[in-house]
C-alpha positions in Angstrom: -16.9 13.0 -10.1 -16.1 15.7 -7.6 -16.3 19.1 -9.3 -13.0 20.4 -8.1 -11.3 17.1 -9.2 -13.0 17.3 -12.6 -11.6 20.8 -13.0 -8.1 19.7 -12.1 -8.3 16.8 -14.4 -9.5 19.0 -17.2 -6.6 21.3 -16.5 -4.3 18.3 -16.7 -5.8 17.2 -20.0 -5.1 20.7 -21.3 -1.5 20.7 -20.0 -0.9 17.2 -21.5 -1.8 18.7 -24.8 0.4 21.7 -24.1 -2.6 24.0 -23.8 -0.7 27.0 -22.5 -3.5 29.1 -21.1 -6.8 28.6 -19.2 -8.5 31.1 -21.6 -7.2 33.5 -24.2 -3.8 32.9 -25.6 -0.3 34.3 -25.7 0.9 36.7 -28.3 4.6 36.8 -29.0 4.6 39.6 -31.7 6.4 37.4 -34.2 5.8 36.7 -37.9 2.8 34.5 -38.7 4.9 31.8 -40.2 7.0 31.3 -37.1 6.5 28.4 -34.7 4.7 30.4 -32.1 1.7 30.5 -34.4 1.1 26.8 -33.6 1.4 27.5 -29.8 -1.2 30.3 -30.1 -3.4 28.1 -32.3 -3.6 25.5 -29.5 -5.1 27.8 -26.9 -7.2 29.5 -29.5 -8.7 26.1 -30.6 -9.5 25.3 -26.9 -11.2 28.6 -26.5 -13.2 28.2 -29.6 -13.8 24.4 -29.2 -12.2 24.0 -32.6 -11.1 20.3 -32.7 -9.9 20.5 -36.3 -7.8 23.6 -35.6 -6.4 21.8 -32.5 -5.2 18.8 -34.6 -3.7 21.1 -37.1 -1.5 22.6 -34.4 -0.8 19.5 -32.4 0.4 16.1 -33.6 -1.5 14.3 -30.8 -0.3 10.8 -31.6 3.4 11.9 -31.6 2.9 14.0 -28.5 1.2 11.3 -26.5 3.6 8.6 -27.6 6.6 10.7 -26.4 4.8 11.6 -23.2 4.0 8.0 -22.4 7.6 6.9 -23.0 8.8 9.7 -20.7 6.2 8.7 -18.1 7.4 5.1 -18.0 11.1 6.0 -18.0 10.7 8.7 -15.4 9.0 6.4 -13.0 11.8 3.9 -13.1 14.9 6.0 -13.7 14.9 7.9 -10.4 15.2 4.9 -8.1 18.8 3.6 -8.1 17.9 0.8 -5.8 15.6 -0.8 -8.3 17.0 -4.0 -9.9 17.3 -4.2 -13.7 14.8 -7.1 -13.6 12.3 -5.0 -11.6 12.8 -2.1 -13.9 12.3 -4.2 -17.0 9.2 -5.8 -15.5 7.6 -2.4 -14.9 8.4 -1.3 -18.4 7.0 -4.5 -19.9 3.8 -4.2 -17.9 3.3 -0.5 -18.7 4.0 -1.2 -22.4 1.0 -3.6 -22.3 -1.1 -0.7 -21.2 0.2 1.7 -23.8 -2.4 1.2 -26.6 -5.6 1.3 -24.5 -4.3 4.2 -22.4 -3.2 6.2 -25.5 -6.7 5.7 -27.0 -8.3 6.8 -23.7 -6.1 9.9 -23.4 -6.7 10.9 -27.0 -10.4 10.5 -26.5 -10.3 12.6 -23.4 -8.3 15.3 -25.0 -10.6 15.5 -28.0 -13.6 15.6 -25.8 -12.0 18.4 -23.7 -11.1 20.4 -26.8 -14.5 20.0 -28.4 -16.7 20.5 -25.4 -14.6 21.6 -22.4 -15.4 18.3 -20.6 -12.9 15.4 -20.7 -15.7 13.0 -20.1 -13.8 10.8 -17.6 -16.6 8.9 -16.0 -15.3 5.6 -17.3 -11.7 6.7 -18.0 -10.1 5.7 -14.7 -6.8 5.1 -16.5 -6.6 8.7 -17.7 -7.3 10.1 -14.2 -4.7 7.8 -12.8 -2.0 8.8 -15.3 -2.7 12.5 -14.8 -2.5 12.1 -11.1 0.6 10.0 -11.3 2.4 12.6 -13.4 1.0 15.5 -11.3 -0.4 17.2 -14.4 -3.8 17.4 -12.7 -2.5 20.0 -10.3 -0.2 22.3 -12.4 -0.4 25.9 -13.2 1.1 27.2 -16.5 3.1 30.4 -15.9 4.6 31.3 -19.3 6.0 30.2 -22.6 9.6 31.2 -23.3 12.6 30.7 -25.5 10.8 30.0 -28.8 13.5 29.5 -31.3 14.3 27.7 -34.5 16.7 24.8 -34.6 19.8 26.2 -36.4 20.7 22.8 -37.7 17.2 22.1 -39.0 15.0 25.1 -39.9 11.9 22.8 -40.0 12.3 22.2 -36.3 11.8 24.6 -33.3 11.9 24.6 -29.6 9.9 26.3 -26.8 9.7 26.1 -23.0 6.3 25.8 -21.4 6.9 27.0 -17.8 4.7 25.2 -15.3 4.4 25.4 -11.6 3.8 22.0 -9.8 3.0 22.3 -6.1 4.7 19.0 -5.2 7.9 20.3 -6.7 7.5 23.7 -5.1 9.1 25.4 -8.1 8.7 26.2 -11.7 9.7 23.6 -14.3 10.3 24.1 -18.0 8.6 21.5 -20.2 10.6 21.6 -23.4 8.4 21.1 -26.4 9.5 20.4 -29.9 7.7 21.7 -32.9 8.0 20.6 -36.5 6.7 21.5 -39.9 4.3 18.9 -41.3 3.8 17.9 -45.0 1.7 21.0 -45.4 4.5 23.2 -44.1 2.4 24.0 -41.0 4.0 24.1 -37.6 2.8 21.4 -35.1 3.7 20.6 -31.5 5.1 17.0 -31.8 6.6 16.0 -28.5 7.8 17.0 -25.1 11.6 16.5 -24.9 12.1 16.3 -21.2 9.0 14.6 -19.9 11.1 11.8 -18.4 13.0 14.3 -16.4 9.8 16.0 -15.2 8.2 12.7 -14.1 11.4 11.6 -12.4 11.4 14.9 -10.4 7.8 14.3 -9.4 8.7 10.8 -8.3 11.7 12.0 -6.3 9.6 14.7 -4.6 6.9 12.2 -3.7 9.5 9.7 -2.3 10.8 12.5 0.0 7.3 13.2 1.2 6.6 9.5 1.7 9.8 8.9 3.6 9.0 11.9 5.8 5.5 10.5 6.5 6.8 7.0 7.3 9.4 8.3 9.7 6.9 10.6 11.5 4.2 8.0 11.7 6.7 5.3 12.8 7.9 7.6 15.6 4.4 8.3 16.8 3.4 4.7 16.8 6.6 3.6 18.6 6.2 6.2 21.3 2.6 5.3 22.0 3.3 1.6 21.8 5.7 2.1 24.7 2.8 3.8 26.7 0.5 0.9 25.9 3.1 -1.7 27.0 3.5 0.1 30.3 -0.3 0.2 30.8 -0.5 -3.5 30.1 2.1 -4.2 32.8 0.1 -2.0 35.2 -3.0 -4.0 34.2 -1.2 -7.2 35.3 0.0 -5.6 38.5 -3.5 -4.6 39.5 -4.8 -8.2 38.9 -1.8 -9.6 40.8 -2.8 -7.9 44.0 -6.5 -8.2 43.6 -9.1 -10.1 41.5 -12.0 -9.2 39.2 -14.5 -10.0 41.9 -13.4 -7.0 43.9 -15.0 -3.6 43.3 -11.7 -1.8 43.9 -9.9 -4.0 41.4 -12.5 -3.4 38.7 -12.5 0.3 39.5 -8.7 0.5 39.1 -8.8 -1.4 35.8 -11.6 0.9 34.5 -9.6 4.0 35.4 -6.6 2.5 33.7 -8.6 1.7 30.5 -10.3 5.1 30.5 -7.7 7.5 31.7 -4.5 5.9 30.2 -5.2 3.4 27.4 -8.2 5.1 25.7 -6.7 8.5 26.2 -3.4 7.4 24.7 -5.1 5.9 21.6 -7.0 9.2 21.2 -3.8 11.2 21.4 -2.1 8.9 18.9 -5.0 9.2 16.5 -4.8 13.0 16.7 -1.1 13.1 16.1 -1.4 10.8 13.1 -4.3 12.8 11.8 -2.2 16.0 11.8 0.4 14.5 9.5 0.7 15.5 5.9 -0.3 12.3 4.0 1.1 11.8 0.5 -1.2 10.0 -1.9 1.0 6.8 -1.9 0.5 6.6 1.9 -3.2 7.0 2.0 -4.0 3.3 2.3 -1.5 2.9 5.2 -2.8 6.1 6.9 -6.4 4.9 6.6 -5.3 1.6 8.3 -3.7 3.6 11.1 -6.9 5.6 11.6 -9.0 2.4 11.6 -6.7 0.8 14.2 -7.0 3.8 16.5 -10.8 3.8 16.2 -11.0 0.1 17.0 -8.6 0.4 19.9 -10.6 3.4 21.4 -13.8 1.4 21.0 -12.3 -1.7 22.6 -11.1 0.4 25.6 -14.6 1.8 26.0 -16.0 -1.8 26.0 -13.5 -3.0 28.5 -14.3 0.0 30.8 -18.0 -0.8 30.4 -17.5 -4.4 31.3 -15.9 -3.4 34.6 -19.4 -2.0 35.4 -21.9 -4.3 33.7 -19.9 -7.7 34.0 -21.8 -8.7 30.8 -20.2 -11.5 28.8 -21.4 -9.9 25.5 -19.5 -6.7 26.5 -16.1 -8.4 27.0 -16.6 -10.4 23.9 -17.2 -7.3 21.9 -14.0 -5.8 23.3 -11.9 -8.9 22.6 -13.2 -9.0 19.0 -12.1 -5.4 18.5 -8.7 -6.1 19.9 -8.3 -9.1 17.6 -9.1 -6.8 14.7 -6.5 -4.3 16.0 -3.9 -7.0 16.1 -4.7 -8.2 12.5 -4.7 -4.7 11.1 -1.5 -3.7 12.9 0.3 -6.7 11.4 -1.0 -5.6 8.0 0.0 -2.0 8.5 3.5 -3.1 9.6 3.9 -5.2 6.5 2.8 -2.3 4.2 5.1 0.2 6.0 8.0 -2.2 5.7 7.4 -2.7 1.9 7.1 1.1 1.4 10.3 1.8 3.4 12.4 -0.8 1.5 
């Protein structure tokens, strides 16, 4: 695993467990029997690789259970266009994944606390859920508003203030603490994780729509240039034939100076776009289409000189691939737009 990604995932594991510092811990200058003791104990246990101390301060089963429920609800609640049947299908599917994912997350967190390494080589699901929730890329800024519940003195609240780059702002994760049977304070759940995941999903949808619009405009504009060039190609053949040197020279110039150049410009414009994660597959298709079209243009231009059947066959094979991949890309873009 890439070292920087591993560090981000490790930070995400820590955040998921409400580890509120990257080292050291917060002091709130409160009495030792107040709920902030549990919050300080979390980061202290990470620093000391004290797994037992960590579990005394965090009810991990309860925390992960509430987090997963918020994750599922957050992914489906933000999209008003989603049908009830589609929403229910997603929830049913993700519910099937709950138990194995919870076991994997718990194992990764325990490993991170005990060793500093979440050991994610075979834990693809954990990496995916952290990336999906954006926890792999957050920075924890502060812990605020620690207070007892006036209606239940065995319950308390606190805000873990995080900064998530995709949101571009701070977001308060509202954690709930409770006394266990031994009268010790424990972090038991995140109250607003659904809201957080929904905000992430909305932000990503905005970025995705922006990408689709810009990529669509680029492709449409350059398709118009290619159509004009194809008409010019036909006009050159209409007044000449491939047996004439001038005709072949004109076609070579068209391929080199117009069609290949236009595909190169299209590739550069697409390359310069900000590509959200959900658009990476589509974007890679666009890059592959451009590369194939550029290579095909080179082969066509070469054929105007060498008149070799193998050269024109190579060009036609590449164009066929361009057409196939273009149809695939259009279908993907249509699904993503709708």
